[in-house]
KEKE-183518 format. One record per atom (N, C-alpha, C, O): x, y, z. Coordinates in steps of 0.2 Angstrom, whole numbers, plus 5000, padded with zeros to 4 digits. Each point is the difference from the previous one (the first is absolute). Layout:
<atoms>
XYZ;...
</atoms>
This chain:
<atoms>
502749325108;500549984995;499749984994;499449975000;500950054994;499749984994;500649984995;500650025002;499349944993;500549994996;499749994993;499449994999;501050024996;499849984993;500649984996;500650015002;499349964992;500549984996;500050054994;499650014996;501050035003;500150054995;500249964994;500549965000;499250064994;500249974994;500550054997;499950054998;500849935001;500550044998;499950024993;500350054997;499249924999;499950024993;499350055000;499850014994;500050005012;499450055000;500250074998;500550025000;499050014997;500150074997;500050055006;500350054999;499349945006;500150045006;500649995004;500249945001;500150115001;500650005004;499949975007;499550005002;501049975001;500049975006;499850065005;499649985005;500750074994;499850065005;499350025000;499750015005;500049994989;499350014999;499649955004;499550015004;500749934995;499649945004;500150015007;499549995004;501050034999;500150015007;499650065003;499749995005;500450064991;499650065002;499249995000;499750015005;500149954990;499349985000;499849965006;499450015003;501049944998;499849955006;500050045006;499649995004;500950054997;500150045007;499450045001;499750015005;500150034989;499450045001;499449965001;499650025005;500349924992;499449965002;500049985007;499550005004;501149984999;500149975007;499950065005;499749995005;500450074993;500050065004;499350034999;499850045004;499849944991;499350034999;500150074998;499550045002;500949984994;500150064997;500250004993;500049954997;500050115000;500250004993;500850004999;500350025004;499949964990;500750004998;500350075000;500550015002;499050044996;500350075000;500150035007;500450055001;499349925004;500150035007;500749975003;500250025006;500149934991;500649975003;500650044998;500050034994;500549965010;500750034998;500249974993;499949944999;500450094997;500349984994;500549945002;500550015004;499449934993;500549955002;500750014997;500549985003;499650074993;500650024997;500450045006;500650004999;499150025006;500350045006;500349945004;500450025005;499449924995;500249955004;500549954997;500549985003;499450004991;500449964996;500150014993;499550034997;501049965000;500150014993;499649954996;500249945000;499250084997;499549954998;500349964993;499949944999;500650094998;500349974994;500549945003;500049954996;500350065009;500449955003;499649945003;500349955000;499150065002;499649955002;500049944995;500049945002;499950084992;500049944995;500749984997;500149954999;500350105001;500749994997;500449955004;500449974998;499550035009;500449965004;499949934999;500349955002;499150034995;499849934999;500149984993;499849954998;500450104997;500149984993;500549954999;500549995004;499449974991;500549944999;500750034998;500050064997;500549915005;500750024998;500149964994;500049945000;500250094995;500249974993;499449954998;499550025000;500749924999;499549954998;499749965005;499649954999;500550065008;499849975005;499250025001;499850054998;499949915007;499350015001;500050065006;500550025002;498950004999;499950065005;500449985006;500049945002;500250115002;500449995006;499549985006;499850055003;499949894997;499449995005;500350005007;499550005004;501149994997;500250005007;500150075004;500050005006;500050054989;500050075003;499450025004;499449974998;500650075007;499450035002;500250075003;500650015001;498950035000;500150065003;499450025005;499549984999;500750065006;499550025005;500050085000;500650025000;498850015001;500050075002;499450025003;499549964999;500550095004;499450035004;499650054995;500450044997;499049965003;499650054996;499350015003;499649955001;500250115001;499450025003;499749955005;499549985001;501050005004;499849965006;500049934998;499749965004;500550024990;500149934999;500749974998;500450044997;499749905005;500749974998;499849964993;499649965000;500850064995;500049974994;500649954998;500550035000;499349914999;500649954998;499849984993;499549974999;501050034997;500049984993;500549954999;500650015001;499249934996;500449954998;500149994993;499650024996;501049955001;500150004993;499549964996;500050014994;499749945010;499549964996;499350044999;499549974998;500550095004;499450055000;499550005005;499550035000;500749935006;499649995006;500150075004;500550025001;498950015000;500150075004;499549995006;499549985000;500850035006;499750005006;499950075003;500550045000;498949985002;499950075003;499749995007;499549975001;500950055004;499850005007;499950075003;500550044999;499049975005;500050065004;500550005005;500149955004;500350104997;500550015005;499650025007;499550045000;500849935005;499750025007;500350065002;499850035006;
</atoms>
């Protein structure tokens, strides 16, 4: 299991951060992995956590999906947990 704190103001997309981390954990290149777009709508990954009107980011939201043998959990506060599925 690994985790990281995603910076919502970062220039790299959340999807890129996830693919890069999964590749590192798998000991492979990002090019050899399935496109994350086949698994989840990468634009939606960030938009579900966007603030509503003038409120702060929706930190209580979270999402889970499986990708390349890993379970990915993303929380609205930017905390991302990646676990190898058994």
